[in-house]
C-alpha positions as CSV (number, residue, x, y, z in Angstrom):
1,M,8.3,15.7,-29.2
2,T,7.0,16.3,-25.9
3,E,3.1,16.0,-24.8
4,K,3.2,19.8,-24.6
5,D,4.6,20.5,-28.0
6,A,1.9,18.0,-29.5
7,R,-0.6,19.8,-27.9
8,Q,0.4,23.7,-28.9
9,Q,1.0,22.0,-32.7
10,H,-2.8,21.2,-33.1
11,P,-4.7,23.1,-35.1
12,Q,-7.8,24.1,-32.7
13,F,-5.0,24.9,-29.9
14,I,-5.3,28.5,-29.1
15,E,-2.1,29.6,-27.7
16,T,-3.2,32.9,-26.8
17,L,-5.9,31.4,-24.2
18,E,-3.1,29.1,-22.8
19,K,-0.7,32.1,-22.0
20,G,-3.8,34.1,-20.3
21,I,-4.3,30.6,-18.4
22,R,-0.6,30.9,-17.3
23,V,-0.9,33.8,-15.9
24,L,-3.4,32.7,-13.4
25,E,-1.8,29.3,-12.9
26,I,1.6,31.3,-11.8
27,F,-0.3,31.8,-8.5
28,R,-0.5,28.1,-7.3
29,D,2.6,28.3,-5.4
30,G,1.0,30.2,-3.0
31,Q,2.2,33.8,-3.4
32,P,-0.3,36.6,-2.4
33,S,0.5,38.9,-5.0
34,L,3.0,39.3,-8.0
35,G,4.5,42.3,-9.9
36,L,4.1,42.8,-13.2
37,T,8.0,42.0,-13.9
38,E,8.0,39.0,-12.1
39,L,4.8,37.7,-13.9
40,A,6.1,38.3,-16.8
41,E,9.5,36.2,-16.0
42,A,7.6,33.6,-14.3
43,C,5.1,33.1,-17.3
44,D,8.0,33.4,-20.4
45,M,6.5,36.5,-21.5
46,T,7.5,40.1,-22.6
47,K,6.2,42.7,-20.1
48,S,3.8,44.1,-22.5
49,A,1.9,40.9,-23.1
50,A,1.9,40.1,-19.4
51,Q,0.4,43.8,-19.2
52,R,-2.2,42.9,-21.6
53,F,-3.2,39.7,-20.0
54,T,-3.3,41.1,-16.4
55,H,-5.3,44.1,-17.5
56,T,-7.8,41.7,-19.4
57,W,-8.2,39.6,-16.0
58,C,-8.6,42.8,-14.1
59,E,-11.5,43.8,-16.4
60,L,-13.0,40.1,-15.8
61,G,-12.9,40.5,-12.2
62,Y,-10.1,37.4,-11.8
63,L,-7.4,39.5,-10.8
64,A,-7.1,42.9,-8.6
65,K,-4.5,45.3,-8.8
66,D,-3.1,47.6,-5.8
67,E,-2.8,50.9,-7.2
68,R,0.0,51.3,-4.5
69,S,2.1,48.7,-4.6
70,R,1.1,47.9,-8.2
71,R,0.9,44.2,-7.4
72,Y,-1.7,41.8,-8.6
73,S,-3.5,39.2,-6.6
74,L,-6.3,36.7,-7.1
75,T,-9.8,37.3,-6.7
76,H,-13.0,35.3,-5.2
77,K,-14.1,35.2,-8.9
78,A,-11.5,32.6,-9.3
79,L,-12.5,30.3,-6.4
80,E,-15.9,30.7,-8.3
81,L,-14.7,28.3,-10.7
82,G,-13.3,25.8,-8.4
83,F,-17.1,25.9,-6.8
84,L,-18.7,25.5,-10.4
85,Y,-16.7,22.2,-10.9
86,L,-17.4,20.8,-7.4
87,N,-21.0,21.7,-7.5
88,A,-21.3,19.8,-11.0
89,S,-19.0,17.1,-10.8
90,P,-20.4,13.8,-10.4
91,L,-17.4,12.3,-9.0
92,V,-17.3,14.5,-5.7
93,S,-21.5,14.0,-5.2
94,R,-20.7,10.1,-5.1
95,A,-17.3,10.2,-3.1
96,L,-18.3,12.5,-0.5
97,P,-20.4,10.1,1.5
98,A,-17.5,7.9,1.2
99,L,-15.1,10.4,2.4
100,K,-17.5,11.5,5.5
101,L,-17.8,7.5,6.6
102,I,-14.3,6.9,6.8
103,R,-13.9,10.2,8.7
104,E,-16.3,9.4,11.2
105,R,-14.8,5.6,11.5
106,C,-11.1,6.5,12.1
107,N,-11.2,10.4,13.2
108,L,-8.4,11.0,10.5
109,T,-8.0,13.0,7.6
110,V,-9.6,11.7,4.5
111,N,-8.7,13.3,0.7
112,L,-10.2,12.4,-2.8
113,S,-7.5,13.1,-5.6
114,V,-7.3,13.1,-9.3
115,L,-4.2,12.7,-11.4
116,S,-2.8,15.5,-13.4
117,G,0.0,15.2,-15.7
118,H,3.0,14.0,-13.2
119,D,0.7,15.3,-10.0
120,I,-2.5,14.6,-8.3
121,V,-4.9,17.1,-7.4
122,Y,-7.0,17.1,-4.2
123,V,-10.4,17.6,-5.0
124,M,-12.1,17.2,-1.7
125,R,-10.1,17.1,1.3
126,I,-11.9,16.5,5.2
127,P,-9.3,17.3,7.8
128,G,-8.7,15.5,10.8
129,P,-7.4,16.8,14.0
130,N,-4.5,19.4,14.3
131,Q,-4.5,19.8,10.3
132,T,-2.8,23.0,9.1
133,H,-4.8,25.7,7.0
134,A,-2.7,24.7,3.6
135,E,-3.9,21.1,4.5
136,M,-7.7,21.3,4.7
137,L,-7.8,23.3,1.1
138,P,-8.8,21.6,-1.9
139,G,-6.6,22.2,-5.4
140,R,-3.2,21.7,-3.4
141,R,-1.0,19.8,-6.2
142,M,1.6,17.1,-5.1
143,P,3.7,14.6,-7.0
144,A,2.2,11.5,-7.8
145,W,5.5,9.3,-7.2
146,C,5.9,9.9,-3.8
147,T,2.0,10.0,-2.8
148,S,0.3,6.8,-1.5
149,A,-2.8,8.5,-4.0
150,G,-0.3,9.2,-6.7
151,R,0.8,5.8,-6.9
152,V,-2.3,4.3,-7.0
153,L,-3.4,6.6,-10.0
154,L,-0.3,6.1,-11.9
155,A,-1.0,2.4,-11.5
156,D,-3.8,2.1,-13.8
157,L,-1.6,3.6,-16.9
158,P,0.3,1.1,-19.0
159,P,3.9,0.5,-17.7
160,A,5.5,2.5,-20.7
161,R,3.4,5.3,-19.3
162,V,4.5,5.1,-15.7
163,R,8.1,5.2,-16.7
164,A,7.8,8.1,-19.3
165,S,6.0,10.0,-16.2
166,L,9.0,9.4,-14.1
167,A,11.2,10.1,-16.4
168,E,9.9,13.5,-16.8
169,V,10.1,14.4,-13.0
170,A,12.9,15.5,-10.9
171,P,12.2,13.3,-7.8
172,V,13.1,15.5,-4.6
173,A,13.6,14.0,-1.2
174,Y,11.1,15.5,0.9
175,T,12.6,13.5,4.1
176,A,15.5,11.2,4.8
177,H,13.5,8.3,3.8
178,T,11.8,9.5,0.8
179,E,12.5,7.2,-2.5
180,T,13.9,8.6,-5.0
181,D,15.4,6.2,-7.4
182,R,12.9,6.0,-10.6
183,E,13.4,2.0,-10.6
184,V,12.2,1.8,-6.9
185,L,9.4,4.0,-7.7
186,F,8.4,2.2,-10.8
187,E,8.3,-1.0,-8.6
188,R,6.1,1.0,-5.9
189,V,3.8,1.8,-8.6
190,Q,3.7,-1.7,-9.9
191,E,3.1,-2.9,-6.5
192,A,0.1,-0.6,-5.7
193,G,-1.3,-2.2,-9.3
194,R,-0.7,-5.9,-7.5
195,D,-2.1,-4.9,-4.4
196,G,-5.0,-2.6,-4.6
197,Y,-4.2,0.1,-2.8
198,A,-0.5,2.0,-2.1
199,L,0.8,2.6,1.5
200,T,3.6,5.1,1.9
201,R,5.8,6.4,4.8
202,D,7.7,9.0,5.8
203,Q,8.0,9.9,2.0
204,V,6.8,13.6,2.3
205,L,6.7,14.4,6.1
206,V,8.3,12.5,8.6
207,G,5.9,10.6,10.8
208,Q,3.8,10.5,8.4
209,V,1.7,7.6,7.1
210,G,-0.7,7.5,4.0
211,I,-2.9,4.2,2.3
212,A,-5.0,5.3,-0.8
213,A,-7.4,3.1,-2.7
214,P,-8.4,3.7,-6.2
215,I,-12.3,4.8,-7.4
216,R,-13.3,3.2,-10.7
217,N,-16.2,4.0,-13.2
218,V,-18.4,1.7,-14.7
219,H,-15.7,0.4,-17.2
220,F,-13.2,-0.3,-14.4
221,Q,-11.1,2.6,-15.2
222,V,-9.5,4.5,-12.4
223,V,-10.9,7.7,-11.9
224,A,-9.9,9.4,-8.6
225,A,-8.1,7.9,-5.3
226,I,-9.5,7.8,-1.7
227,N,-6.3,8.3,0.8
228,I,-6.2,8.4,4.4
229,T,-3.1,10.2,6.2
230,A,-2.1,9.4,9.8
231,Q,0.7,9.8,12.2
232,L,2.9,6.8,12.7
233,S,3.3,7.5,16.4
234,A,-0.6,6.7,17.2
235,W,-1.0,4.5,13.5
236,P,1.8,2.3,13.4
237,E,2.2,0.4,9.9
238,E,0.8,-2.8,11.2
239,K,-2.1,-1.2,12.8
240,V,-2.8,0.7,9.8
241,E,-2.9,-2.8,7.3
242,Q,-5.1,-4.5,9.9
243,E,-7.5,-1.6,10.2
244,L,-7.4,1.1,8.0
245,V,-6.4,-0.7,4.8
246,P,-9.6,-3.2,5.1
247,L,-11.9,0.2,5.6
248,L,-10.5,2.3,2.9
249,M,-10.8,-0.8,0.1
250,E,-14.3,-1.7,1.6
251,V,-15.6,2.0,1.1
252,S,-13.9,3.3,-2.0
253,Q,-15.0,-0.3,-3.9
254,A,-18.6,0.6,-2.9
255,V,-18.4,3.8,-5.0
256,S,-18.8,3.6,-8.8
257,I,-18.7,6.5,-11.2
258,G,-20.9,6.5,-14.2
């Protein structure tokens, strides 16, 4: 039985609510708007069910319908949910000064990430020079297996769970250097656990290097990761290990989440 099947069979699980949330989550791939038929197909539900959900979300203010094109789009109210999380999260309030300190010292992009299933989600992002619009936005998901932050977060899991997670994903080569062999990826995760940090090179973008270190709670459990990304042209791997890794380790270890 998969984790999803077990979740849905729990007596307190509300399947209708899950389907409704699925309608909102379908916009995560960056589509500015979707028609009713597209929504129904993407959410694996009937068109009449999709119509009821979209109508409800429109009435609640989370979706807007263009009467001319009859297409639906997210509204600012969806953004407000993210603000509620960021404003109330002890993780964000404790980690933000650390991210700002790193950014001031090295003038590079710094991110705060958490594990979500087989992915990471960027909770907070402080961009470096020349970052794109998408790279500045929190809430973006990326596969855990190919990112430095993801490998650090996976490293806190028991080895059997790491293998299970890798077995359920289909590693895609983003670049010619992306590691996709599951045994190699498993060893990279174990290596991150042994070293206390992870370093990736050319895994998602050619010419990009990323390093990440964990943030732990008072029980020494990993709850998040701080990572720095840089261009290899300015930060070759040896320089990263000599200058950025000590900075990242120093700052991340000073952050403790209750």
